[in-house]
PDB file of N, H, CA, C and O in Angstrom:
ATOM      1  N   MET A   1     155.208  71.047 199.720  1.00  0.00           N
ATOM      2  CA  MET A   1     154.899  72.482 199.489  1.00  0.00           C
ATOM      3  C   MET A   1     153.458  72.755 199.302  1.00  0.00           C
ATOM      4  O   MET A   1     152.973  73.762 199.820  1.00  0.00           O
ATOM      5  N   ALA A   2     152.677  71.879 198.550  1.00  0.00           N
ATOM      6  H   ALA A   2     153.072  71.062 198.130  1.00  0.00           H
ATOM      7  CA  ALA A   2     151.326  72.084 198.334  1.00  0.00           C
ATOM      8  C   ALA A   2     150.445  71.841 199.607  1.00  0.00           C
ATOM      9  O   ALA A   2     149.290  72.261 199.673  1.00  0.00           O
ATOM     10  N   GLU A   3     151.022  71.177 200.563  1.00  0.00           N
ATOM     11  H   GLU A   3     151.960  70.835 200.509  1.00  0.00           H
ATOM     12  CA  GLU A   3     150.095  70.926 201.770  1.00  0.00           C
ATOM     13  C   GLU A   3     150.041  72.156 202.628  1.00  0.00           C
ATOM     14  O   GLU A   3     149.191  72.231 203.516  1.00  0.00           O
ATOM     15  N   HIS A   4     150.912  73.139 202.411  1.00  0.00           N
ATOM     16  H   HIS A   4     151.602  73.078 201.689  1.00  0.00           H
ATOM     17  CA  HIS A   4     150.748  74.398 203.283  1.00  0.00           C
ATOM     18  C   HIS A   4     149.892  75.521 202.606  1.00  0.00           C
ATOM     19  O   HIS A   4     149.636  76.574 203.190  1.00  0.00           O
ATOM     20  N   GLU A   5     149.481  75.243 201.386  1.00  0.00           N
ATOM     21  H   GLU A   5     149.688  74.387 200.912  1.00  0.00           H
ATOM     22  CA  GLU A   5     148.728  76.328 200.736  1.00  0.00           C
ATOM     23  C   GLU A   5     147.157  76.083 201.048  1.00  0.00           C
ATOM     24  O   GLU A   5     146.661  74.960 200.965  1.00  0.00           O
ATOM     25  N   PRO A   6     146.469  77.159 201.391  1.00  0.00           N
ATOM     26  CA  PRO A   6     145.045  77.045 201.721  1.00  0.00           C
ATOM     27  C   PRO A   6     144.199  76.604 200.396  1.00  0.00           C
ATOM     28  O   PRO A   6     144.530  76.994 199.276  1.00  0.00           O
ATOM     29  N   VAL A   7     143.222  75.867 200.596  1.00  0.00           N
ATOM     30  H   VAL A   7     142.953  75.550 201.506  1.00  0.00           H
ATOM     31  CA  VAL A   7     142.355  75.472 199.536  1.00  0.00           C
ATOM     32  C   VAL A   7     141.279  76.534 199.385  1.00  0.00           C
ATOM     33  O   VAL A   7     140.553  76.789 200.346  1.00  0.00           O
ATOM     34  N   THR A   8     141.142  77.154 198.248  1.00  0.00           N
ATOM     35  H   THR A   8     141.731  76.947 197.467  1.00  0.00           H
ATOM     36  CA  THR A   8     140.126  78.200 198.054  1.00  0.00           C
ATOM     37  C   THR A   8     139.382  77.953 196.708  1.00  0.00           C
ATOM     38  O   THR A   8     139.943  77.392 195.767  1.00  0.00           O
ATOM     39  N   SER A   9     138.195  78.362 196.660  1.00  0.00           N
ATOM     40  H   SER A   9     137.739  78.817 197.425  1.00  0.00           H
ATOM     41  CA  SER A   9     137.392  78.221 195.460  1.00  0.00           C
ATOM     42  C   SER A   9     137.558  79.523 194.693  1.00  0.00           C
ATOM     43  O   SER A   9     137.901  80.528 195.316  1.00  0.00           O
ATOM     44  N   PRO A  10     137.331  79.576 193.329  1.00  0.00           N
ATOM     45  CA  PRO A  10     137.522  80.813 192.562  1.00  0.00           C
ATOM     46  C   PRO A  10     136.744  81.948 193.115  1.00  0.00           C
ATOM     47  O   PRO A  10     137.229  83.079 193.084  1.00  0.00           O
ATOM     48  N   ASP A  11     135.496  81.711 193.650  1.00  0.00           N
ATOM     49  H   ASP A  11     135.102  80.793 193.675  1.00  0.00           H
ATOM     50  CA  ASP A  11     134.674  82.785 194.036  1.00  0.00           C
ATOM     51  C   ASP A  11     135.185  83.511 195.340  1.00  0.00           C
ATOM     52  O   ASP A  11     134.685  84.573 195.708  1.00  0.00           O
ATOM     53  N   GLN A  12     136.177  82.901 195.999  1.00  0.00           N
ATOM     54  H   GLN A  12     136.583  82.038 195.700  1.00  0.00           H
ATOM     55  CA  GLN A  12     136.782  83.470 197.243  1.00  0.00           C
ATOM     56  C   GLN A  12     137.926  84.413 196.913  1.00  0.00           C
ATOM     57  O   GLN A  12     138.394  85.145 197.786  1.00  0.00           O
ATOM     58  N   HIS A  13     138.359  84.407 195.734  1.00  0.00           N
ATOM     59  H   HIS A  13     137.979  83.813 195.025  1.00  0.00           H
ATOM     60  CA  HIS A  13     139.498  85.346 195.292  1.00  0.00           C
ATOM     61  C   HIS A  13     139.011  86.707 195.065  1.00  0.00           C
ATOM     62  O   HIS A  13     137.896  86.851 194.564  1.00  0.00           O
ATOM     63  N   LYS A  14     139.718  87.714 195.375  1.00  0.00           N
ATOM     64  H   LYS A  14     140.624  87.597 195.782  1.00  0.00           H
ATOM     65  CA  LYS A  14     139.389  89.087 195.292  1.00  0.00           C
ATOM     66  C   LYS A  14     139.538  89.446 193.674  1.00  0.00           C
ATOM     67  O   LYS A  14     140.514  89.066 193.028  1.00  0.00           O
ATOM     68  N   PRO A  15     138.591  90.124 193.172  1.00  0.00           N
ATOM     69  CA  PRO A  15     138.674  90.464 191.751  1.00  0.00           C
ATOM     70  C   PRO A  15     139.771  91.574 191.584  1.00  0.00           C
ATOM     71  O   PRO A  15     140.093  92.335 192.496  1.00  0.00           O
ATOM     72  N   GLY A  16     140.298  91.586 190.353  1.00  0.00           N
ATOM     73  H   GLY A  16     140.037  90.968 189.612  1.00  0.00           H
ATOM     74  CA  GLY A  16     141.339  92.598 190.120  1.00  0.00           C
ATOM     75  C   GLY A  16     140.750  94.001 189.992  1.00  0.00           C
ATOM     76  O   GLY A  16     139.550  94.196 190.186  1.00  0.00           O
ATOM     77  N   SER A  17     141.627  95.011 189.654  1.00  0.00           N
ATOM     78  H   SER A  17     142.601  94.853 189.496  1.00  0.00           H
ATOM     79  CA  SER A  17     141.176  96.315 189.597  1.00  0.00           C
ATOM     80  C   SER A  17     140.325  96.540 188.258  1.00  0.00           C
ATOM     81  O   SER A  17     140.842  96.342 187.158  1.00  0.00           O
ATOM     82  N   PRO A  18     139.114  96.925 188.387  1.00  0.00           N
ATOM     83  CA  PRO A  18     138.292  97.178 187.233  1.00  0.00           C
ATOM     84  C   PRO A  18     138.850  98.340 186.336  1.00  0.00           C
ATOM     85  O   PRO A  18     138.731  98.291 185.112  1.00  0.00           O
ATOM     86  N   LYS A  19     139.430  99.331 186.946  1.00  0.00           N
ATOM     87  H   LYS A  19     139.527  99.370 187.941  1.00  0.00           H
ATOM     88  CA  LYS A  19     139.896 100.464 186.154  1.00  0.00           C
ATOM     89  C   LYS A  19     141.125  99.983 185.330  1.00  0.00           C
ATOM     90  O   LYS A  19     141.302 100.330 184.163  1.00  0.00           O
ATOM     91  N   ALA A  20     141.922  99.199 185.982  1.00  0.00           N
ATOM     92  H   ALA A  20     141.779  98.916 186.931  1.00  0.00           H
ATOM     93  CA  ALA A  20     143.136  98.710 185.218  1.00  0.00           C
ATOM     94  C   ALA A  20     142.735  97.803 184.142  1.00  0.00           C
ATOM     95  O   ALA A  20     143.443  97.771 183.135  1.00  0.00           O
ATOM     96  N   ALA A  21     141.697  97.064 184.217  1.00  0.00           N
ATOM     97  H   ALA A  21     141.122  97.090 185.034  1.00  0.00           H
ATOM     98  CA  ALA A  21     141.153  96.207 183.230  1.00  0.00           C
ATOM     99  C   ALA A  21     140.629  96.956 182.025  1.00  0.00           C
ATOM    100  O   ALA A  21     140.815  96.576 180.869  1.00  0.00           O
ATOM    101  N   ARG A  22     139.916  98.118 182.390  1.00  0.00           N
ATOM    102  H   ARG A  22     139.764  98.427 183.329  1.00  0.00           H
ATOM    103  CA  ARG A  22     139.434  98.932 181.292  1.00  0.00           C
ATOM    104  C   ARG A  22     140.554  99.689 180.524  1.00  0.00           C
ATOM    105  O   ARG A  22     140.483  99.847 179.306  1.00  0.00           O
ATOM    106  N   VAL A  23     141.559 100.138 181.247  1.00  0.00           N
ATOM    107  H   VAL A  23     141.617 100.010 182.237  1.00  0.00           H
ATOM    108  CA  VAL A  23     142.615 100.879 180.605  1.00  0.00           C
ATOM    109  C   VAL A  23     143.476  99.814 179.745  1.00  0.00           C
ATOM    110  O   VAL A  23     143.959 100.119 178.655  1.00  0.00           O
ATOM    111  N   SER A  24     143.616  98.607 180.301  1.00  0.00           N
ATOM    112  H   SER A  24     143.223  98.360 181.186  1.00  0.00           H
ATOM    113  CA  SER A  24     144.374  97.576 179.563  1.00  0.00           C
ATOM    114  C   SER A  24     143.619  97.216 178.294  1.00  0.00           C
ATOM    115  O   SER A  24     144.254  97.000 177.261  1.00  0.00           O
ATOM    116  N   ALA A  25     142.250  97.138 178.325  1.00  0.00           N
ATOM    117  H   ALA A  25     141.735  97.314 179.164  1.00  0.00           H
ATOM    118  CA  ALA A  25     141.530  96.858 177.129  1.00  0.00           C
ATOM    119  C   ALA A  25     141.715  97.828 176.062  1.00  0.00           C
ATOM    120  O   ALA A  25     141.869  97.499 174.886  1.00  0.00           O
ATOM    121  N   VAL A  26     141.696  99.094 176.507  1.00  0.00           N
ATOM    122  H   VAL A  26     141.571  99.360 177.463  1.00  0.00           H
ATOM    123  CA  VAL A  26     141.855 100.195 175.506  1.00  0.00           C
ATOM    124  C   VAL A  26     143.311 100.179 174.889  1.00  0.00           C
ATOM    125  O   VAL A  26     143.523 100.361 173.690  1.00  0.00           O
ATOM    126  N   VAL A  27     144.241  99.955 175.785  1.00  0.00           N
ATOM    127  H   VAL A  27     144.068  99.808 176.759  1.00  0.00           H
ATOM    128  CA  VAL A  27     145.626  99.874 175.321  1.00  0.00           C
ATOM    129  C   VAL A  27     145.818  98.748 174.222  1.00  0.00           C
ATOM    130  O   VAL A  27     146.389  98.947 173.150  1.00  0.00           O
ATOM    131  N   VAL A  28     145.285  97.575 174.611  1.00  0.00           N
ATOM    132  H   VAL A  28     144.821  97.413 175.482  1.00  0.00           H
ATOM    133  CA  VAL A  28     145.405  96.379 173.755  1.00  0.00           C
ATOM    134  C   VAL A  28     144.688  96.727 172.434  1.00  0.00           C
ATOM    135  O   VAL A  28     145.234  96.472 171.360  1.00  0.00           O
ATOM    136  N   ALA A  29     143.552  97.268 172.494  1.00  0.00           N
ATOM    137  H   ALA A  29     143.109  97.475 173.366  1.00  0.00           H
ATOM    138  CA  ALA A  29     142.758  97.649 171.245  1.00  0.00           C
ATOM    139  C   ALA A  29     143.667  98.563 170.387  1.00  0.00           C
ATOM    140  O   ALA A  29     143.770  98.347 169.179  1.00  0.00           O
ATOM    141  N   LEU A  30     144.303  99.540 170.963  1.00  0.00           N
ATOM    142  H   LEU A  30     144.220  99.716 171.944  1.00  0.00           H
ATOM    143  CA  LEU A  30     145.134 100.452 170.173  1.00  0.00           C
ATOM    144  C   LEU A  30     146.363  99.799 169.637  1.00  0.00           C
ATOM    145  O   LEU A  30     146.832 100.138 168.551  1.00  0.00           O
ATOM    146  N   LEU A  31     146.894  98.866 170.384  1.00  0.00           N
ATOM    147  H   LEU A  31     146.513  98.591 171.267  1.00  0.00           H
ATOM    148  CA  LEU A  31     148.039  98.075 169.846  1.00  0.00           C
ATOM    149  C   LEU A  31     147.589  97.176 168.631  1.00  0.00           C
ATOM    150  O   LEU A  31     148.287  97.041 167.627  1.00  0.00           O
ATOM    151  N   LEU A  32     146.374  96.578 168.806  1.00  0.00           N
ATOM    152  H   LEU A  32     145.806  96.687 169.622  1.00  0.00           H
ATOM    153  CA  LEU A  32     145.836  95.848 167.621  1.00  0.00           C
ATOM    154  C   LEU A  32     145.663  96.657 166.427  1.00  0.00           C
ATOM    155  O   LEU A  32     145.892  96.187 165.313  1.00  0.00           O
ATOM    156  N   LEU A  33     145.268  97.859 166.607  1.00  0.00           N
ATOM    157  H   LEU A  33     145.083  98.241 167.512  1.00  0.00           H
ATOM    158  CA  LEU A  33     145.046  98.734 165.415  1.00  0.00           C
ATOM    159  C   LEU A  33     146.315  99.210 164.813  1.00  0.00           C
ATOM    160  O   LEU A  33     146.371  99.513 163.621  1.00  0.00           O
ATOM    161  N   THR A  34     147.393  99.286 165.657  1.00  0.00           N
ATOM    162  H   THR A  34     147.347  99.039 166.625  1.00  0.00           H
ATOM    163  CA  THR A  34     148.648  99.596 165.034  1.00  0.00           C
ATOM    164  C   THR A  34     149.269  98.530 164.212  1.00  0.00           C
ATOM    165  O   THR A  34     150.131  98.769 163.367  1.00  0.00           O
ATOM    166  N   CYS A  35     148.783  97.279 164.494  1.00  0.00           N
ATOM    167  H   CYS A  35     148.083  97.085 165.181  1.00  0.00           H
ATOM    168  CA  CYS A  35     149.234  96.096 163.698  1.00  0.00           C
ATOM    169  C   CYS A  35     148.599  96.225 162.293  1.00  0.00           C
ATOM    170  O   CYS A  35     148.995  95.449 161.423  1.00  0.00           O
ATOM    171  N   LEU A  36     147.710  97.079 162.017  1.00  0.00           N
ATOM    172  H   LEU A  36     147.388  97.709 162.723  1.00  0.00           H
ATOM    173  CA  LEU A  36     147.108  97.145 160.676  1.00  0.00           C
ATOM    174  C   LEU A  36     148.199  97.661 159.624  1.00  0.00           C
ATOM    175  O   LEU A  36     148.122  97.423 158.419  1.00  0.00           O
ATOM    176  N   VAL A  37     149.182  98.368 160.202  1.00  0.00           N
ATOM    177  H   VAL A  37     149.244  98.562 161.181  1.00  0.00           H
ATOM    178  CA  VAL A  37     150.271  98.905 159.373  1.00  0.00           C
ATOM    179  C   VAL A  37     151.283  97.733 159.330  1.00  0.00           C
ATOM    180  O   VAL A  37     151.879  97.411 160.358  1.00  0.00           O
ATOM    181  N   GLY A  38     151.483  97.105 158.180  1.00  0.00           N
ATOM    182  H   GLY A  38     151.000  97.366 157.344  1.00  0.00           H
ATOM    183  CA  GLY A  38     152.459  96.036 158.146  1.00  0.00           C
ATOM    184  C   GLY A  38     152.705  95.520 156.698  1.00  0.00           C
ATOM    185  O   GLY A  38     152.207  96.048 155.704  1.00  0.00           O
ATOM    186  N   ASN A  39     153.496  94.469 156.683  1.00  0.00           N
ATOM    187  H   ASN A  39     153.900  94.040 157.490  1.00  0.00           H
ATOM    188  CA  ASN A  39     153.856  94.038 155.313  1.00  0.00           C
ATOM    189  C   ASN A  39     153.065  92.834 154.916  1.00  0.00           C
ATOM    190  O   ASN A  39     153.556  92.081 154.074  1.00  0.00           O
ATOM    191  N   HIS A  40     151.808  92.551 155.467  1.00  0.00           N
ATOM    192  H   HIS A  40     151.409  93.162 156.150  1.00  0.00           H
ATOM    193  CA  HIS A  40     151.018  91.425 155.038  1.00  0.00           C
ATOM    194  C   HIS A  40     150.223  91.857 153.807  1.00  0.00           C
ATOM    195  O   HIS A  40     149.854  93.017 153.621  1.00  0.00           O
ATOM    196  N   LYS A  41     149.983  90.807 152.956  1.00  0.00           N
ATOM    197  H   LYS A  41     150.283  89.865 153.106  1.00  0.00           H
ATOM    198  CA  LYS A  41     149.392  91.079 151.641  1.00  0.00           C
ATOM    199  C   LYS A  41     147.856  90.836 151.661  1.00  0.00           C
ATOM    200  O   LYS A  41     147.084  91.512 150.979  1.00  0.00           O
ATOM    201  N   GLY A  42     147.462  89.834 152.482  1.00  0.00           N
ATOM    202  H   GLY A  42     148.088  89.285 153.035  1.00  0.00           H
ATOM    203  CA  GLY A  42     146.017  89.654 152.569  1.00  0.00           C
ATOM    204  C   GLY A  42     145.267  90.589 153.409  1.00  0.00           C
ATOM    205  O   GLY A  42     145.872  91.279 154.229  1.00  0.00           O
ATOM    206  N   ARG A  43     143.940  90.670 153.262  1.00  0.00           N
ATOM    207  H   ARG A  43     143.449  90.110 152.595  1.00  0.00           H
ATOM    208  CA  ARG A  43     143.163  91.508 154.108  1.00  0.00           C
ATOM    209  C   ARG A  43     142.432  90.799 155.191  1.00  0.00           C
ATOM    210  O   ARG A  43     141.788  91.447 156.016  1.00  0.00           O
ATOM    211  N   ILE A  44     142.498  89.501 155.230  1.00  0.00           N
ATOM    212  H   ILE A  44     143.021  88.975 154.560  1.00  0.00           H
ATOM    213  CA  ILE A  44     141.763  88.715 156.327  1.00  0.00           C
ATOM    214  C   ILE A  44     142.409  89.106 157.653  1.00  0.00           C
ATOM    215  O   ILE A  44     141.700  89.160 158.658  1.00  0.00           O
ATOM    216  N   GLU A  45     143.715  89.384 157.715  1.00  0.00           N
ATOM    217  H   GLU A  45     144.291  89.340 156.899  1.00  0.00           H
ATOM    218  CA  GLU A  45     144.352  89.820 158.949  1.00  0.00           C
ATOM    219  C   GLU A  45     143.798  91.088 159.479  1.00  0.00           C
ATOM    220  O   GLU A  45     143.602  91.236 160.686  1.00  0.00           O
ATOM    221  N   ASP A  46     143.531  92.041 158.568  1.00  0.00           N
ATOM    222  H   ASP A  46     143.690  91.921 157.588  1.00  0.00           H
ATOM    223  CA  ASP A  46     142.965  93.303 158.904  1.00  0.00           C
ATOM    224  C   ASP A  46     141.596  93.165 159.458  1.00  0.00           C
ATOM    225  O   ASP A  46     141.234  93.890 160.385  1.00  0.00           O
ATOM    226  N   VAL A  47     140.818  92.269 158.937  1.00  0.00           N
ATOM    227  H   VAL A  47     141.112  91.680 158.184  1.00  0.00           H
ATOM    228  CA  VAL A  47     139.449  92.067 159.385  1.00  0.00           C
ATOM    229  C   VAL A  47     139.488  91.483 160.798  1.00  0.00           C
ATOM    230  O   VAL A  47     138.722  91.928 161.652  1.00  0.00           O
ATOM    231  N   TRP A  48     140.365  90.488 161.080  1.00  0.00           N
ATOM    232  H   TRP A  48     140.988  90.126 160.386  1.00  0.00           H
ATOM    233  CA  TRP A  48     140.482  89.968 162.421  1.00  0.00           C
ATOM    234  C   TRP A  48     140.911  91.052 163.510  1.00  0.00           C
ATOM    235  O   TRP A  48     140.369  91.168 164.609  1.00  0.00           O
ATOM    236  N   LEU A  49     141.930  91.801 163.051  1.00  0.00           N
ATOM    237  H   LEU A  49     142.370  91.707 162.158  1.00  0.00           H
ATOM    238  CA  LEU A  49     142.365  92.880 163.958  1.00  0.00           C
ATOM    239  C   LEU A  49     141.356  93.874 164.303  1.00  0.00           C
ATOM    240  O   LEU A  49     141.241  94.284 165.458  1.00  0.00           O
ATOM    241  N   LEU A  50     140.527  94.328 163.218  1.00  0.00           N
ATOM    242  H   LEU A  50     140.620  93.995 162.280  1.00  0.00           H
ATOM    243  CA  LEU A  50     139.415  95.277 163.480  1.00  0.00           C
ATOM    244  C   LEU A  50     138.338  94.694 164.305  1.00  0.00           C
ATOM    245  O   LEU A  50     137.765  95.390 165.144  1.00  0.00           O
ATOM    246  N   VAL A  51     138.018  93.406 164.105  1.00  0.00           N
ATOM    247  H   VAL A  51     138.483  92.841 163.423  1.00  0.00           H
ATOM    248  CA  VAL A  51     136.942  92.688 164.880  1.00  0.00           C
ATOM    249  C   VAL A  51     137.399  92.590 166.313  1.00  0.00           C
ATOM    250  O   VAL A  51     136.609  92.811 167.231  1.00  0.00           O
ATOM    251  N   CYS A  52     138.609  92.275 166.516  1.00  0.00           N
ATOM    252  H   CYS A  52     139.251  92.096 165.770  1.00  0.00           H
ATOM    253  CA  CYS A  52     139.099  92.098 167.929  1.00  0.00           C
ATOM    254  C   CYS A  52     139.181  93.427 168.632  1.00  0.00           C
ATOM    255  O   CYS A  52     138.751  93.556 169.778  1.00  0.00           O
ATOM    256  N   ALA A  53     139.686  94.339 168.011  1.00  0.00           N
ATOM    257  H   ALA A  53     140.036  94.234 167.080  1.00  0.00           H
ATOM    258  CA  ALA A  53     139.806  95.742 168.673  1.00  0.00           C
ATOM    259  C   ALA A  53     138.437  96.325 168.845  1.00  0.00           C
ATOM    260  O   ALA A  53     138.184  97.004 169.840  1.00  0.00           O
ATOM    261  N   GLY A  54     137.537  96.089 167.910  1.00  0.00           N
ATOM    262  H   GLY A  54     137.742  95.538 167.101  1.00  0.00           H
ATOM    263  CA  GLY A  54     136.197  96.549 168.020  1.00  0.00           C
ATOM    264  C   GLY A  54     135.441  95.880 169.187  1.00  0.00           C
ATOM    265  O   GLY A  54     134.656  96.522 169.884  1.00  0.00           O
ATOM    266  N   GLY A  55     135.702  94.573 169.378  1.00  0.00           N
ATOM    267  H   GLY A  55     136.341  94.052 168.811  1.00  0.00           H
ATOM    268  CA  GLY A  55     135.106  93.891 170.468  1.00  0.00           C
ATOM    269  C   GLY A  55     135.551  94.425 171.823  1.00  0.00           C
ATOM    270  O   GLY A  55     134.755  94.598 172.745  1.00  0.00           O
ATOM    271  N   LEU A  56     136.854  94.680 171.907  1.00  0.00           N
ATOM    272  H   LEU A  56     137.501  94.539 171.158  1.00  0.00           H
ATOM    273  CA  LEU A  56     137.387  95.191 173.174  1.00  0.00           C
ATOM    274  C   LEU A  56     136.723  96.570 173.490  1.00  0.00           C
ATOM    275  O   LEU A  56     136.266  96.830 174.603  1.00  0.00           O
ATOM    276  N   ILE A  57     136.700  97.455 172.411  1.00  0.00           N
ATOM    277  H   ILE A  57     137.072  97.244 171.507  1.00  0.00           H
ATOM    278  CA  ILE A  57     136.122  98.749 172.638  1.00  0.00           C
ATOM    279  C   ILE A  57     134.682  98.680 173.012  1.00  0.00           C
ATOM    280  O   ILE A  57     134.200  99.413 173.876  1.00  0.00           O
ATOM    281  N   LEU A  58     134.014  97.802 172.361  1.00  0.00           N
ATOM    282  H   LEU A  58     134.406  97.206 171.659  1.00  0.00           H
ATOM    283  CA  LEU A  58     132.536  97.510 172.602  1.00  0.00           C
ATOM    284  C   LEU A  58     132.340  97.047 174.045  1.00  0.00           C
ATOM    285  O   LEU A  58     131.368  97.450 174.684  1.00  0.00           O
ATOM    286  N   ALA A  59     133.219  96.230 174.565  1.00  0.00           N
ATOM    287  H   ALA A  59     134.008  95.903 174.046  1.00  0.00           H
ATOM    288  CA  ALA A  59     133.113  95.792 175.962  1.00  0.00           C
ATOM    289  C   ALA A  59     133.311  96.928 176.892  1.00  0.00           C
ATOM    290  O   ALA A  59     132.592  97.050 177.884  1.00  0.00           O
ATOM    291  N   VAL A  60     134.316  97.815 176.592  1.00  0.00           N
ATOM    292  H   VAL A  60     134.900  97.716 175.786  1.00  0.00           H
ATOM    293  CA  VAL A  60     134.591  98.901 177.460  1.00  0.00           C
ATOM    294  C   VAL A  60     133.390  99.934 177.472  1.00  0.00           C
ATOM    295  O   VAL A  60     132.982 100.474 178.500  1.00  0.00           O
ATOM    296  N   VAL A  61     132.908 100.130 176.289  1.00  0.00           N
ATOM    297  H   VAL A  61     133.240  99.692 175.454  1.00  0.00           H
ATOM    298  CA  VAL A  61     131.781 101.057 176.237  1.00  0.00           C
ATOM    299  C   VAL A  61     130.508 100.481 176.928  1.00  0.00           C
ATOM    300  O   VAL A  61     129.745 101.212 177.559  1.00  0.00           O
ATOM    301  N   GLY A  62     130.319  99.203 176.788  1.00  0.00           N
ATOM    302  H   GLY A  62     130.939  98.609 176.275  1.00  0.00           H
ATOM    303  CA  GLY A  62     129.139  98.515 177.436  1.00  0.00           C
ATOM    304  C   GLY A  62     129.286  98.510 178.924  1.00  0.00           C
ATOM    305  O   GLY A  62     128.295  98.565 179.652  1.00  0.00           O
ATOM    306  N   ASP A  63     130.525  98.443 179.395  1.00  0.00           N
ATOM    307  H   ASP A  63     131.330  98.399 178.803  1.00  0.00           H
ATOM    308  CA  ASP A  63     130.849  98.442 180.875  1.00  0.00           C
ATOM    309  C   ASP A  63     130.597  99.869 181.398  1.00  0.00           C
ATOM    310  O   ASP A  63     130.067 100.034 182.496  1.00  0.00           O
ATOM    311  N   TRP A  64     130.980 100.918 180.608  1.00  0.00           N
ATOM    312  H   TRP A  64     131.411 100.784 179.715  1.00  0.00           H
ATOM    313  CA  TRP A  64     130.781 102.251 180.952  1.00  0.00           C
ATOM    314  C   TRP A  64     129.249 102.591 181.111  1.00  0.00           C
ATOM    315  O   TRP A  64     128.814 103.147 182.119  1.00  0.00           O
ATOM    316  N   VAL A  65     128.531 102.250 180.135  1.00  0.00           N
ATOM    317  H   VAL A  65     128.885 101.798 179.315  1.00  0.00           H
ATOM    318  CA  VAL A  65     127.059 102.415 180.152  1.00  0.00           C
ATOM    319  C   VAL A  65     126.384 101.733 181.314  1.00  0.00           C
ATOM    320  O   VAL A  65     125.538 102.325 181.985  1.00  0.00           O
ATOM    321  N   LEU A  66     126.758 100.476 181.560  1.00  0.00           N
ATOM    322  H   LEU A  66     127.445  99.995 181.015  1.00  0.00           H
ATOM    323  CA  LEU A  66     126.218  99.765 182.652  1.00  0.00           C
ATOM    324  C   LEU A  66     126.548 100.496 184.007  1.00  0.00           C
ATOM    325  O   LEU A  66     125.686 100.646 184.872  1.00  0.00           O
ATOM    326  N   ARG A  67     127.794 100.925 184.140  1.00  0.00           N
ATOM    327  H   ARG A  67     128.495 100.803 183.437  1.00  0.00           H
ATOM    328  CA  ARG A  67     128.204 101.557 185.474  1.00  0.00           C
ATOM    329  C   ARG A  67     127.508 102.939 185.560  1.00  0.00           C
ATOM    330  O   ARG A  67     127.137 103.356 186.657  1.00  0.00           O
ATOM    331  N   ARG A  68     127.320 103.672 184.406  1.00  0.00           N
ATOM    332  H   ARG A  68     127.621 103.333 183.515  1.00  0.00           H
ATOM    333  CA  ARG A  68     126.668 104.893 184.467  1.00  0.00           C
ATOM    334  C   ARG A  68     125.183 104.820 184.907  1.00  0.00           C
ATOM    335  O   ARG A  68     124.647 105.708 185.569  1.00  0.00           O
ATOM    336  N   ASN A  69     124.537 103.651 184.471  1.00  0.00           N
ATOM    337  H   ASN A  69     124.972 102.929 183.934  1.00  0.00           H
ATOM    338  CA  ASN A  69     123.142 103.493 184.900  1.00  0.00           C
ATOM    339  C   ASN A  69     123.002 102.726 186.235  1.00  0.00           C
ATOM    340  O   ASN A  69     121.885 102.382 186.622  1.00  0.00           O
ATOM    341  N   GLY A  70     124.092 102.459 186.929  1.00  0.00           N
ATOM    342  H   GLY A  70     125.000 102.739 186.615  1.00  0.00           H
ATOM    343  CA  GLY A  70     123.949 101.828 188.195  1.00  0.00           C
ATOM    344  C   GLY A  70     123.930 100.352 188.189  1.00  0.00           C
ATOM    345  O   GLY A  70     123.742  99.720 189.229  1.00  0.00           O
ATOM    346  N   LEU A  71     124.126  99.770 187.008  1.00  0.00           N
ATOM    347  H   LEU A  71     124.279 100.284 186.164  1.00  0.00           H
ATOM    348  CA  LEU A  71     124.022  98.300 186.854  1.00  0.00           C
ATOM    349  C   LEU A  71     125.509  97.778 186.837  1.00  0.00           C
ATOM    350  O   LEU A  71     126.449  98.488 186.480  1.00  0.00           O
ATOM    351  N   ARG A  72     125.628  96.546 187.230  1.00  0.00           N
ATOM    352  H   ARG A  72     124.865  95.969 187.520  1.00  0.00           H
ATOM    353  CA  ARG A  72     126.999  95.922 187.189  1.00  0.00           C
ATOM    354  C   ARG A  72     126.929  94.688 186.457  1.00  0.00           C
ATOM    355  O   ARG A  72     127.942  94.007 186.299  1.00  0.00           O
TER     356      ARG A  72
END
């Protein structure tokens, strides 16, 4: 089976949809924030959820700023 598959390097693959990646990042960030409501007693989970959701939102905002200024 493997002998019939073409050998390609990672830079030859087409990138995925950037819009879908941005929408997915926002959806995942919202899902992480909904996990704040739960039955856990410690607050370290809340910190991790907030940091991860904030990182995703920061990446989306940074991408938006770079695209608006013509940079990629």
